[in-house]
N, C-alpha and C positions, 0 to 999 in steps of 0.2 A: 503494499500499499504505499509505504514512503517513498519507494523508488518512484511510483507512478505520479504521485504528487509532484515531485522533485521534477519530471520530466514535464508535467502540466504546468508547472511555474515557468520553466524556462520557455516553453512555447507561449504562454500567456505572456511572458515579457517580451517577447519578438512581436506578437500580436499587437500589445498594446501599445508597442514602440510604432510599428507600421501605420498602426489606426491613428495614434496622436499624430505623427506626422504627415498624414494623409490630411487628417482634418486640418492641419495648422498651414499647409501649403499648397494642397491639393483643391481642397474644398474653401479655402480662405476663412478658414472659422480657427484662428489662433487659441482662442479662450476654451474650446473645447478640446482642441490640441492638446493645449498644455493641462487640461482638467486630465484627459486620458494619460499623460505621461506621468502626472503625479499619481495617478493609483497604481505606479509600480512598485512601491515599496509595501502595498496591500499584499502582494502576493508571497513577500517574505514572510508577513505577519500571520498570514494562512499556515504557511510551511512551518513556521515555529510553534505555533499553537497546536497543530496537528500532531507533530513531534513531539512536543510535551506532554499532550493527553496519551499518545501512545505510550511514553515510558511509565507515566503516572498509572496506567492502567495495567502495569506488569510485563510489559514487553520486556525483553532481553536488551540491553544497549549494545547493537552489533555495527557493522560498517554502514548500513542504510543512516541510522540517526547521525552516525559521524558525516557522512555525505552530504545530510540536510545541514547541519551546520557549519560546513565547507562551503555549499553552495550558499547559504546567506553572508555568509564572511564575503564570499567573491563578490556577490552583489553589490554590498556594502563598499567594497574597496573599489570595486572596477564598472558597476552600473552607471555612475554619473559620466563618466568618461565615455563610455560607451554610447551612452545617449548624446552626449555633445559631440562627439564625433559624428553621428549617424544625423543628427540635426544639421551640422556644417555640410556634409555630402549631399543630404536632399535639398537645403536650401540654396546650393550651389548649382547643382543638376538640374532640379525643377523650378527655383525660384529665382534665378537670377542673382544670386548672392556671390558673394565673393569665392573663390576656391579654398577648400580645407587649408589650414596652414599646415605645410609640412615640417617634420622633426629637422632640425639642426644635423648636419651630417657629418661635421668635422669638430674639432677643437674642445675647446673646455664649453661651449653652448651645448653641445652633443651629450657631454659630461654631465651637465646640470638636467638637461631632458631625461637621461638614462636615471639618474636618482628621482627625477619624480614619477618616473614610469616603476621604479622599485618600491619608492613611498606608498603608490597605490596598492602593488603585490602584498607588501608589508602590512598595511592597513587590513586588507582581506585576511590575512594570515592571522593577525592578532585577534581579529573580531570572531574569525573561527575558533581559534584558540579559546578566547573566553567563554565563547558559546558550549563548547565542548567540556570546559570545565565547570560550567554551569551544569551541565547534564551530568557530570560525575556526580558533583553534589546533590544534584536533585536525585539521582537513582540511590544514593548513599551506598550500601554495602553491597550492591550487584556486580555482576562481570562487567568491568569497564575497561577491559584491555584494547578492545577496538577503539574506544573513544580515545585511549592513551597513544595507541598507535597513529591516529589521525594526528593528534596534536605533535607528535614527532614528525610527520611527514611535513606539518606548517613550518616545523623550525627548520627544517631541509630547505622548504621554499624560501625562507627568509634569508637563509644563507647563500642560496644560489643568485637571489637579486640582490645581494650586497655584493657577490664577487662579481656579478656582471656590471654594476654600476663602478665599483672600484676599478675595475679594468679598465673602463673609459676615463677613469679620473688621473690614474698612473700611467696609462698606455693611451694618449688622446690620440685620435685619427687625425693624421695630417691629408689637408686638401692636396690635389694633385698640381 
């Protein structure tokens, strides 16, 4: 049930995004489009609530509950930038807006960009780890190894992002 809900939330995320942008630019109803885009966080609230109810009703915490926490974390950390990117792309493609800003290719400007990207991923991982820890406390003395395993994966994700951003800082790419 939880995996199906995660898939449904992901599909609903893209459907709401497409509908919001369609109303905003295609139908020239920006307020309706904004209202649809503002409904995005409700998906995570539903997923969070259903997952908590499932755990409270005695379900053994497993990889599905961990995945739900990670999905919510990723939406918190990366959802806004995804919506912003899609909005800029649709505005350019269909509404005569300026082209989306491309990331810098070289030097310290690229390093700063990579640290911003890493920051979003780190925020996603930290939110997921906090939700996983809350689930561990919520369950109490249950089997929480799978939730702890997800926390370790999030630590790896943070480490990988720090290494990538750090490499652009220590070894900046030079223009030709």
